[in-house]
Backbone bond lengths (Angstrom), bond angles and torsions (degrees), N, CA, C in turn:
res aa  C-N    CA-C-N  psi(-1)  N-CA   C-N-CA  omega(-1)  CA-C   N-CA-C  phi
1 X - - - 1.412 - - 1.528 113.50 -
2 X 1.239 124.67 133.96 1.518 131.31 -179.04 1.399 104.84 -83.07
3 X 1.385 121.31 131.08 1.302 127.05 174.57 1.516 111.76 -61.69
4 X 1.288 117.34 159.49 1.444 125.05 -178.53 1.540 113.80 -61.40
5 X 1.232 120.28 136.06 1.596 121.07 178.91 1.510 109.02 -70.38
6 X 1.346 121.29 -4.03 1.420 117.80 -178.73 1.495 113.48 -97.76
7 X 1.374 111.28 15.42 1.535 121.05 173.40 1.475 105.42 -113.86
8 X 1.287 118.10 133.54 1.512 120.23 -175.64 1.549 101.00 -126.28
9 X 1.375 113.93 136.34 1.492 127.06 174.87 1.553 104.92 -99.55
10 X 1.280 118.85 133.11 1.499 120.23 171.36 1.591 108.46 -126.09
11 X 1.363 118.14 113.81 1.368 124.23 179.75 1.592 105.18 -80.72
12 X 1.240 121.44 120.36 1.489 128.23 174.54 1.472 117.04 -107.70
13 X 1.328 110.16 114.62 1.449 114.52 177.00 1.549 116.07 97.13
14 X 1.285 118.06 163.13 1.470 121.91 -173.21 1.466 113.63 -62.02
15 X 1.313 120.64 -38.13 1.472 126.42 -169.01 1.562 104.75 -77.41
16 X 1.335 122.22 -43.65 1.396 130.13 173.73 1.561 106.06 -56.21
17 X 1.355 120.55 -52.59 1.383 121.82 179.24 1.644 113.66 -54.69
18 X 1.381 111.55 -49.91 1.434 113.90 178.34 1.427 116.39 -58.89
19 X 1.364 115.17 -40.18 1.469 120.15 175.81 1.585 114.85 -56.90
20 X 1.457 115.18 -32.32 1.437 115.27 177.98 1.428 106.39 -92.87
21 X 1.288 122.60 24.58 1.565 127.74 165.47 1.633 107.59 76.51
22 X 1.127 124.97 34.08 1.467 127.89 167.72 1.490 104.48 -112.72
23 X 1.384 116.94 88.99 1.521 124.13 -175.95 1.508 108.04 -91.83
24 X 1.193 118.54 136.35 1.478 125.06 172.39 1.563 107.39 -55.25
25 X 1.381 110.09 126.03 1.483 119.58 176.45 1.535 110.61 -160.21
26 X 1.299 116.79 128.92 1.373 121.42 -177.69 1.452 109.70 -76.71
27 X 1.314 122.25 -16.12 1.365 126.58 -176.35 1.445 116.86 -90.99
28 X 1.389 119.42 -13.66 1.379 126.09 -171.58 1.526 110.41 -113.20
29 X 1.282 124.46 144.87 1.453 129.62 172.07 1.565 102.91 -71.25
30 X 1.351 115.17 118.38 1.457 116.86 173.18 1.618 113.00 -55.23
31 X 1.382 115.45 -44.24 1.376 115.93 -175.60 1.495 116.16 -66.22
32 X 1.482 115.45 -27.62 1.431 115.63 171.53 1.492 112.00 -76.77
33 X 1.340 115.57 -28.74 1.487 116.56 170.98 1.620 114.02 -65.92
34 X 1.375 114.23 -34.35 1.425 119.20 177.77 1.438 112.19 -63.86
35 X 1.473 115.69 -41.98 1.408 123.50 179.31 1.425 111.83 -63.71
36 X 1.453 119.10 -40.43 1.384 119.77 -174.68 1.530 112.75 -80.14
37 X 1.384 113.77 -26.09 1.352 121.60 174.58 1.573 116.23 -65.47
38 X 1.436 110.78 -43.66 1.492 121.92 171.14 1.507 109.91 -56.88
39 X 1.258 120.06 -51.04 1.452 128.58 -177.11 1.612 108.72 -53.71
40 X 1.371 111.12 -47.62 1.471 112.78 176.72 1.403 117.08 -73.96
41 X 1.303 121.47 -33.58 1.547 127.03 174.34 1.508 109.98 -65.66
42 X 1.357 115.39 -36.70 1.424 119.14 -179.85 1.503 115.87 89.56
43 X 1.209 117.55 8.84 1.508 124.46 177.18 1.475 110.40 -158.04
44 X 1.371 111.30 146.81 1.483 118.45 -177.51 1.587 107.89 -65.78
45 X 1.342 114.11 145.68 1.398 118.67 170.97 1.534 113.09 -151.45
46 X 1.343 118.36 145.28 1.490 121.25 179.70 1.468 111.10 -93.53
47 X 1.309 117.18 162.91 1.533 120.27 176.92 1.448 109.44 -133.20
48 X 1.371 109.16 137.89 1.464 115.58 174.24 1.614 108.83 -130.42
49 X 1.340 114.06 108.20 1.434 114.08 -174.82 1.557 109.30 -157.58
50 X 1.233 120.34 161.63 1.443 124.74 -174.01 1.418 112.03 -66.07
51 X 1.350 122.38 -26.27 1.368 124.31 -178.78 1.396 120.98 -95.96
52 X 1.488 111.32 -24.66 1.457 119.71 178.12 1.571 106.07 -160.79
53 X 1.399 111.26 129.93 1.452 114.24 175.90 1.547 106.59 -135.28
54 X 1.323 120.00 147.48 1.483 127.61 176.52 1.524 108.45 -88.54
55 X 1.457 114.40 -22.27 1.351 123.92 -179.34 1.576 109.77 -131.71
56 X 1.280 115.65 144.14 1.570 112.41 -179.58 1.479 110.56 -71.35
57 X 1.425 109.35 122.77 1.492 117.51 -177.84 1.556 115.56 -58.47
58 X 1.270 113.80 -29.87 1.521 116.86 -174.09 1.616 111.89 -98.71
59 X 1.258 115.03 24.19 1.491 125.05 -177.06 1.532 109.76 -124.89
60 X 1.295 121.85 78.08 1.597 115.20 -176.85 1.590 109.02 -58.41
61 X 1.238 115.99 -32.29 1.445 114.17 -179.04 1.497 116.36 -63.19
62 X 1.324 115.27 -35.88 1.567 118.68 168.76 1.455 113.29 -69.54
63 X 1.312 115.62 -31.87 1.507 113.95 177.48 1.490 110.66 -71.89
64 X 1.363 120.08 -31.39 1.467 122.97 178.58 1.425 108.83 -71.74
65 X 1.394 121.22 -33.29 1.454 128.04 -179.08 1.431 108.52 -63.55
66 X 1.300 119.79 -40.86 1.412 119.98 -172.65 1.564 112.88 -74.79
67 X 1.376 111.76 -11.65 1.541 117.04 -179.57 1.551 107.78 -100.59
68 X 1.236 121.83 -1.46 1.398 124.35 -179.57 1.514 112.43 -57.82
69 X 1.355 114.57 127.45 1.492 114.51 -179.92 1.565 113.94 89.88
70 X 1.359 116.46 -4.56 1.417 117.07 -177.48 1.484 107.17 -98.31
71 X 1.339 114.02 147.18 1.442 126.96 174.83 1.452 115.43 -79.83
72 X 1.393 114.45 -50.57 1.444 123.13 -169.98 1.512 101.35 -126.26
73 X 1.406 119.85 139.82 1.374 125.21 161.04 1.511 110.63 -118.61
74 X 1.481 112.75 134.27 1.384 116.79 176.51 1.440 107.47 -117.54
75 X 1.426 117.75 105.14 1.419 123.25 175.07 1.445 105.11 -84.02
76 X 1.388 116.93 140.83 1.449 122.96 179.29 1.499 114.58 -133.59
77 X 1.299 116.76 122.13 1.371 123.46 -174.22 1.525 114.43 -139.18
78 X 1.262 120.63 145.97 1.512 126.56 163.75 1.509 103.69 -88.62
79 X 1.304 119.06 93.94 1.552 119.91 -179.58 1.559 110.58 -55.22
80 X 1.252 109.14 157.24 1.494 120.91 173.69 1.472 115.88 110.02
81 X 1.364 118.31 -20.70 1.458 121.29 174.26 1.606 112.39 -80.37
82 X 1.304 122.35 167.45 1.321 121.56 -174.88 1.628 109.54 -69.46
83 X 1.339 108.51 -50.27 1.420 113.41 -172.99 1.625 112.36 -77.25
84 X 1.235 118.17 -39.15 1.440 118.44 -178.47 1.351 113.94 -66.53
85 X 1.347 120.18 -40.91 1.441 131.25 -174.56 1.462 106.27 -62.66
86 X 1.570 117.00 -50.09 1.425 115.79 -171.33 1.558 110.76 -82.08
87 X 1.340 117.48 -38.04 1.443 112.81 -168.06 1.488 114.44 -75.16
88 X 1.452 114.49 -23.24 1.466 116.53 174.52 1.497 116.87 -58.93
89 X 1.383 108.44 -27.98 1.510 115.07 177.55 1.503 113.87 -65.67
90 X 1.354 107.64 -39.56 1.528 112.29 179.74 1.390 110.81 -70.52
91 X 1.441 118.51 -44.49 1.405 121.39 177.75 1.553 115.44 -54.45
92 X 1.292 111.34 -39.74 1.496 112.52 175.58 1.486 112.88 -69.55
93 X 1.387 119.87 -38.88 1.422 119.81 -177.39 1.633 108.40 -65.19
94 X 1.291 113.04 -38.88 1.580 119.81 -179.45 1.521 106.04 -62.15
95 X 1.302 122.62 -39.91 1.390 123.75 -174.96 1.526 110.16 -73.48
96 X 1.339 115.19 -39.89 1.450 113.04 172.79 1.490 115.11 -68.24
97 X 1.242 121.27 -32.58 1.495 125.07 174.49 1.435 109.72 -50.53
98 X 1.284 116.86 -40.00 1.610 112.36 -167.41 1.586 105.10 -108.03
99 X 1.309 121.92 15.89 1.442 131.32 167.60 1.471 112.39 82.16
100 X 1.274 122.14 30.22 1.458 126.66 179.56 1.640 105.48 -88.90
101 X 1.314 113.41 142.35 1.454 117.64 169.36 1.557 108.66 -72.54
102 X 1.365 116.55 145.88 1.424 117.48 -176.40 1.577 107.21 -122.88
103 X 1.469 115.15 121.87 1.433 117.55 168.10 1.463 105.24 -122.85
104 X 1.297 108.99 111.91 1.406 118.99 -178.36 1.497 116.81 -92.82
105 X 1.324 116.80 144.21 1.482 122.78 -179.60 1.640 103.96 -115.75
106 X 1.195 117.29 114.45 1.455 125.54 179.33 1.568 112.95 -111.22
107 X 1.269 117.84 128.78 1.477 121.36 166.70 1.591 113.12 -102.66
108 X 1.297 112.98 141.41 1.506 123.33 175.93 1.438 104.37 -96.56
109 X 1.365 122.36 132.54 1.522 124.07 175.35 1.448 114.47 -64.71
110 X 1.274 116.18 167.30 1.436 127.13 -179.62 1.538 110.57 -61.91
111 X 1.332 115.67 155.11 1.488 126.06 171.17 1.393 115.35 -45.44
112 X 1.460 115.44 -47.09 1.480 118.77 -175.33 1.448 116.88 -85.58
113 X 1.467 114.44 19.95 1.388 122.77 161.14 1.506 115.29 -116.76
114 X 1.216 119.61 63.83 1.397 128.90 -168.17 1.510 112.22 -51.41
115 X 1.335 115.56 -47.34 1.552 114.79 -177.26 1.399 111.30 -70.63
116 X 1.283 122.81 -35.63 1.455 122.29 -178.67 1.565 110.32 -76.87
117 X 1.374 115.06 -29.86 1.420 119.67 179.30 1.595 107.61 -69.74
118 X 1.312 115.07 -42.05 1.456 117.26 -179.99 1.425 113.96 -64.19
119 X 1.356 115.97 -39.51 1.429 122.24 177.09 1.463 113.32 -64.42
120 X 1.327 118.75 -32.19 1.481 126.39 -179.74 1.520 100.35 -69.47
121 X 1.195 127.11 -53.24 1.486 128.01 -172.79 1.547 108.90 -63.99
122 X 1.374 114.97 -31.04 1.497 114.96 177.27 1.480 113.86 -69.27
123 X 1.426 111.96 -37.99 1.439 119.33 173.61 1.438 122.40 -71.01
124 X 1.308 113.18 -25.87 1.490 117.03 -170.85 1.579 112.58 -60.63
125 X 1.352 125.06 -42.05 1.531 116.65 -176.19 1.516 107.27 -63.60
126 X 1.299 119.57 -42.22 1.484 116.66 -178.42 1.589 116.50 -61.24
127 X 1.369 114.03 -50.50 1.477 116.11 176.66 1.520 108.56 -64.74
128 X 1.299 123.22 -35.50 1.462 123.41 -177.15 1.467 108.54 -65.86
129 X 1.400 117.39 -41.09 1.428 118.68 -175.27 1.569 107.59 -73.58
130 X 1.250 120.98 -19.15 1.619 122.17 179.47 1.484 108.50 -81.01
131 X 1.278 118.42 -22.09 1.517 124.40 -174.80 1.564 115.23 -89.49
132 X 1.382 116.09 144.10 1.446 114.34 173.83 1.544 109.70 -65.00
133 X 1.339 112.91 -41.55 1.506 125.14 -179.30 1.523 106.07 -145.64
134 X 1.381 107.26 139.53 1.453 117.18 175.60 1.484 113.03 -132.04
135 X 1.390 115.75 128.50 1.380 125.78 176.54 1.519 116.46 -105.30
136 X 1.321 121.14 114.48 1.479 123.80 -167.93 1.452 111.82 -112.59
137 X 1.391 118.68 127.61 1.452 122.32 178.06 1.626 107.30 -116.37
138 X 1.254 121.01 134.46 1.309 127.74 173.11 1.504 107.93 -95.05
139 X 1.531 109.93 111.23 1.477 109.94 178.68 1.439 119.82 -60.01
140 X 1.359 119.91 -24.43 1.446 128.44 174.10 1.511 108.16 -61.82
141 X 1.386 113.98 -47.69 1.509 118.44 -173.65 1.584 108.99 -78.35
142 X 1.279 117.49 -20.96 1.352 124.53 171.92 1.515 113.90 -71.84
143 X 1.339 117.73 -37.46 1.362 122.12 172.46 1.516 113.36 -73.12
144 X 1.333 116.12 -40.60 1.561 118.81 -175.77 1.547 105.08 -64.92
145 X 1.303 122.56 -36.44 1.495 119.33 -174.05 1.533 115.17 -86.63
146 X 1.284 112.09 -12.16 1.475 119.44 -179.57 1.473 122.32 -116.06
147 X 1.400 114.59 -12.13 1.399 112.39 -167.51 1.600 108.78 -149.38
148 X 1.337 121.55 125.07 1.377 119.34 178.65 1.461 102.75 -118.87
149 X 1.457 107.64 131.68 1.460 118.10 -175.65 1.561 109.66 -78.57
150 X 1.314 115.29 128.30 1.465 125.25 174.59 1.663 108.04 -145.45
151 X 1.244 112.05 -160.73 1.533 110.60 177.44 1.472 118.16 -70.17
152 X 1.446 115.62 -14.75 1.334 122.08 178.70 1.479 114.79 -105.58
153 X 1.239 116.04 1.34 1.631 119.97 -170.14 1.538 104.29 -120.88
154 X 1.255 120.72 112.56 1.438 123.60 -179.65 1.508 109.33 -126.86
155 X 1.338 112.31 170.96 1.496 122.32 -176.01 1.531 109.44 -58.71
156 X 1.255 121.49 -36.61 1.498 120.15 179.83 1.488 109.97 -68.97
157 X 1.421 118.24 -29.88 1.543 118.47 176.11 1.585 107.51 -68.58
158 X 1.260 116.02 -38.51 1.511 117.33 -178.07 1.507 106.83 -62.31
159 X 1.399 121.49 -49.93 1.289 130.31 -171.73 1.594 103.88 -53.27
160 X 1.285 114.40 -55.21 1.482 115.94 -173.29 1.571 107.25 -64.85
161 X 1.262 114.16 -41.05 1.619 113.29 -176.01 1.480 108.91 -65.11
162 X 1.412 114.39 -42.69 1.479 117.19 -177.44 1.533 111.86 -62.94
163 X 1.353 112.98 -42.66 1.479 111.87 179.47 1.490 114.04 -60.08
164 X 1.465 111.52 -42.38 1.487 111.83 -178.85 1.554 112.39 -63.06
165 X 1.402 116.71 -36.46 1.463 119.82 -177.87 1.520 104.67 -65.64
166 X 1.389 116.88 -53.91 1.492 115.81 -162.98 1.537 99.70 -67.84
167 X 1.420 129.13 -40.02 1.414 126.16 -176.98 1.570 112.18 -60.62
168 X 1.236 113.46 -39.37 1.541 119.36 179.64 1.406 109.00 -71.49
169 X 1.405 123.77 -35.05 1.421 126.79 179.13 1.433 108.97 -67.74
170 X 1.353 121.43 -49.41 1.427 121.09 -178.54 1.601 109.81 -59.13
171 X 1.350 116.53 -39.81 1.535 118.29 176.47 1.484 106.30 -56.87
172 X 1.443 123.04 -48.69 1.375 126.16 -176.17 1.610 111.06 -55.66
173 X 1.356 108.55 -47.19 1.560 115.00 -178.86 1.573 107.54 -59.04
174 X 1.380 112.55 -53.00 1.439 114.43 -176.75 1.537 113.85 -57.55
175 X 1.408 111.24 -41.91 1.428 116.25 177.20 1.550 113.86 -54.99
176 X 1.431 116.53 -39.14 1.427 121.03 -173.24 1.575 107.63 -76.25
177 X 1.294 116.38 -11.47 1.455 115.16 172.65 1.556 117.68 -57.56
178 X 1.359 115.83 -17.31 1.487 122.21 -179.12 1.581 104.76 -76.96
179 X 1.315 116.85 -20.34 1.336 118.09 -171.71 1.514 113.08 -102.44
180 X 1.270 129.31 -162.31 1.503 129.18 -177.05 1.438 110.96 -80.32
181 X 1.292 123.70 53.92 1.490 127.77 -175.98 1.491 109.44 -45.20
182 X 1.319 115.01 -66.54 1.474 113.63 -172.58 1.525 116.16 -71.21
183 X 1.302 118.44 -1.34 1.564 114.67 167.62 1.504 111.37 -93.52
184 X 1.332 120.35 -8.69 1.502 123.77 175.17 1.492 103.39 -102.27
185 X 1.354 118.19 -53.77 1.425 117.82 179.77 1.591 112.39 -81.79
186 X 1.277 115.29 79.13 1.557 120.86 -168.15 1.473 115.62 -81.93
187 X 1.311 113.90 -17.66 1.556 118.95 -179.99 1.378 115.27 -101.90
188 X 1.356 115.45 163.92 1.571 120.93 -172.21 1.615 105.25 -71.49
189 X 1.261 115.16 -35.06 1.553 110.64 -163.92 1.533 106.71 -138.90
190 X 1.377 117.39 139.05 1.457 124.14 178.69 1.562 109.40 -134.65
191 X 1.219 116.70 135.78 1.342 118.17 166.20 1.521 110.84 -94.90
192 X 1.415 111.51 138.64 1.541 108.51 -174.09 1.570 101.95 -139.02
193 X 1.342 105.73 162.90 1.543 112.54 173.59 1.574 101.80 -155.63
194 X 1.279 114.33 155.40 1.453 127.52 -174.72 1.510 109.83 -116.06
195 X 1.402 115.30 136.06 1.460 118.44 179.54 1.566 108.09 -142.96
196 X 1.260 115.91 161.17 1.418 122.59 171.97 1.557 115.37 -122.85
197 X 1.276 112.80 147.88 1.574 114.92 178.73 1.494 105.87 -167.52
198 X 1.275 120.14 139.34 1.515 122.42 170.22 1.546 112.67 -45.99
199 X 1.480 111.89 -42.59 1.442 110.31 174.97 1.522 110.82 -101.42
200 X 1.274 121.93 124.85 1.459 125.29 -171.98 1.596 108.21 -62.18
201 X 1.298 119.20 -37.05 1.418 124.12 -174.25 1.733 104.90 -64.41
202 X 1.300 112.96 -29.93 1.490 109.65 -176.53 1.485 106.89 -80.65
203 X 1.335 122.49 -38.27 1.398 124.53 171.51 1.562 115.02 -49.23
204 X 1.374 109.35 -46.67 1.516 117.38 -175.48 1.593 105.89 -62.76
205 X 1.337 120.17 -49.43 1.311 126.35 -168.40 1.614 106.87 -72.36
206 X 1.228 121.71 -36.67 1.390 122.90 168.77 1.484 115.33 -66.25
207 X 1.191 122.65 -37.39 1.516 129.24 -177.65 1.618 103.39 -68.37
208 X 1.390 114.65 -39.25 1.501 113.40 -175.27 1.380 109.04 -59.78
209 X 1.269 126.01 -35.47 1.466 130.69 -176.44 1.493 113.46 -75.23
210 X 1.340 116.07 -11.51 1.531 120.49 -175.44 1.510 114.72 -117.91
211 X 1.383 115.78 15.58 1.474 117.81 179.73 1.513 104.03 -75.51
212 X 1.483 109.60 150.23 1.492 110.08 167.15 1.452 115.53 -76.86
213 X 1.400 113.52 166.28 1.476 118.25 -178.72 1.526 109.55 68.20
214 X 1.276 115.93 28.88 1.403 120.55 -175.80 1.648 116.21 -66.07
215 X 1.300 109.88 -15.83 1.534 115.40 176.19 1.565 107.64 -93.91
216 X 1.294 120.43 9.58 1.468 123.64 179.53 1.467 108.40 -108.72
217 X 1.361 122.47 113.50 1.427 125.27 -177.60 1.548 109.09 -49.37
218 X 1.387 112.61 132.67 1.463 121.09 -172.58 1.598 104.56 -73.93
219 X 1.286 112.76 143.54 1.520 121.76 168.05 1.597 109.11 -72.74
220 X 1.170 118.00 -179.88 1.464 123.36 -170.74 1.493 109.92 -79.81
221 X 1.346 119.23 -14.66 1.528 122.55 -172.69 1.649 106.85 -94.50
222 X 1.305 108.66 118.75 1.505 119.97 175.32 1.495 109.54 -129.87
223 X 1.272 121.07 116.30 1.509 119.11 -177.86 1.625 107.02 -120.62
224 X 1.172 109.21 136.12 1.688 118.58 177.50 1.446 107.63 -125.72
225 X 1.351 110.10 126.69 1.506 121.88 171.82 1.542 113.94 -99.51
226 X 1.211 121.99 124.75 1.432 127.99 -174.94 1.578 106.76 -122.71
227 X 1.320 119.06 169.45 1.485 126.02 -173.41 1.538 101.70 -76.36
228 X 1.324 111.19 159.47 1.464 118.69 178.85 1.449 114.87 -56.66
229 X 1.312 119.32 -33.94 1.484 126.12 -166.99 1.561 111.47 -89.90
230 X 1.434 115.78 -1.43 1.513 116.09 178.97 1.508 107.52 -65.30
231 X 1.331 111.24 138.01 1.521 118.59 -176.02 1.416 110.10 -82.68
232 X 1.321 112.60 161.97 1.540 118.19 180.00 1.512 114.24 -63.79
233 X 1.393 118.97 -36.19 1.455 118.23 176.20 1.608 111.66 -64.72
234 X 1.366 116.22 -34.50 1.458 124.11 179.77 1.654 104.58 -65.63
235 X 1.257 118.30 -42.82 1.486 118.28 -177.00 1.555 106.29 -74.01
236 X 1.344 124.21 -31.50 1.451 118.78 174.27 1.569 111.48 -70.23
237 X 1.256 115.56 -26.36 1.403 117.62 -179.80 1.527 110.55 -72.04
238 X 1.267 113.61 -41.22 1.466 124.14 172.69 1.549 108.56 -52.63
239 X 1.380 111.58 -59.81 1.479 117.54 -178.90 1.598 115.90 -45.02
240 X 1.398 106.54 -51.85 1.489 120.59 -171.89 1.510 106.21 -64.46
241 X 1.343 116.35 -45.66 1.487 118.86 -174.59 1.571 112.68 -69.17
242 X 1.367 115.74 -30.81 1.439 119.56 178.20 1.304 113.68 -77.60
243 X 1.352 124.19 -27.99 1.441 132.85 167.70 1.417 109.14 -54.00
244 X 1.335 116.19 -53.52 1.459 123.86 -173.40 1.610 104.26 -66.32
245 X 1.350 114.46 -43.22 1.526 114.11 -169.61 1.488 110.07 -75.82
246 X 1.397 119.57 -40.33 1.438 123.66 -170.39 1.492 116.81 -111.80
247 X 1.441 115.92 -24.43 1.411 118.62 -175.20 1.514 110.51 86.96
248 X 1.327 118.62 7.22 1.437 125.39 -175.51 1.627 110.13 -118.08
249 X 1.311 114.72 129.94 1.483 115.48 168.21 1.404 114.49 -79.07
250 X 1.263 123.73 108.16 1.396 125.98 -173.61 1.525 110.79 -75.00
251 X 1.331 113.64 157.04 1.482 122.49 174.50 1.578 101.75 -100.04
252 X 1.355 117.11 110.78 1.357 129.17 -176.57 1.592 110.02 -99.51
253 X 1.120 113.87 114.59 1.676 119.45 -177.07 1.555 109.73 -124.39
254 X 1.405 111.32 137.39 1.299 120.49 175.42 1.502 111.75 -81.18
255 X 1.391 115.35 132.88 1.526 116.50 166.85 1.521 110.22 -74.12
256 X 1.232 118.34 173.52 1.542 124.40 178.39 1.520 106.66 -87.19
257 X 1.416 119.07 -26.20 1.500 117.68 -177.47 1.483 104.57 -82.37
258 X 1.338 118.04 148.14 1.335 129.24 178.67 1.558 118.32 -80.40
259 X 1.327 118.63 13.34 1.353 118.91 177.44 1.432 115.23 -70.21
260 X 1.373 117.14 84.04 1.442 122.96 -173.74 1.644 110.70 -58.69
261 X 1.251 116.84 -36.37 1.468 117.78 -167.42 1.528 111.10 -76.47
262 X 1.385 119.52 -13.17 1.429 120.82 179.18 1.510 111.79 -91.87
263 X 1.372 118.55 128.34 1.526 127.41 176.44 1.557 106.56 -119.65
264 X 1.301 115.04 131.22 1.407 121.89 169.37 1.472 112.03 -112.38
265 X 1.324 121.37 123.47 1.392 126.50 179.91 1.419 114.19 -115.15
266 X 1.382 122.33 118.51 1.473 128.57 -176.42 1.586 109.23 -109.53
267 X 1.279 113.82 115.52 1.496 118.49 175.49 1.543 112.87 -109.52
268 X 1.436 114.09 124.07 1.383 112.07 -177.89 1.414 106.53 -76.30
269 X 1.350 113.35 150.15 1.460 127.07 -177.04 1.515 110.69 -134.17
270 X 1.226 120.21 154.85 1.503 121.82 174.98 1.506 112.91 -65.49
271 X 1.349 117.51 124.30 1.411 121.51 177.80 1.522 112.41 -75.90
272 X 1.152 108.79 178.84 1.547 115.61 -176.95 1.505 112.25 -91.15
């Protein structure tokens, strides 16, 4: 199913642009790359970055114009960089100015980028407070749950894997805007992580132990997205195991894509 055209994704900063497959290259036309990336993504998105922008970054009026007629704006940034951290605030403000709902997707940089990671955590309270709902993924946790380093596992492998997971996760989030998003995602802030396993319940249990803010008591909202072909008995097993593990009855929803191996788990956490 193609997501609604009244939902707009805005990639803010170079890392977000790269995750959506617009990689810096002097040999390629960035506009052609943007078109190809949108076709692969399956939905239109705008880009605001220092190397390539589809909308002038220094023109709030142009930014607001690209949002006209939209119901929901989904800004996406890996926080911590100069451009992505600053411009996403302007994007959110522009969306709020014209009455759009804002569902922000934020990434927190890896543990071996301490300066960027610290800046991301400093920025998070402000950008979270500006959003109607924010979904936060810790790239370190994403790596920990999905990739073990050995002689055949390197940083480039993680980058490719994480970009694919993040890109498909944003598509799933955008797709769900067609349904009752704000009646399921009832809290302002969720930590999320994506994992894959032949058995969905194993992916859920492994993901639960790798969510960020794990020292913060969970709120009562726990949302789990599974593939379209997951069976009812598998969903019931996920619900039962998570009640035992967390004491919370999760909302388990099927995505429209048939990627059975991918599980997304969203844990509500106290906002700032």
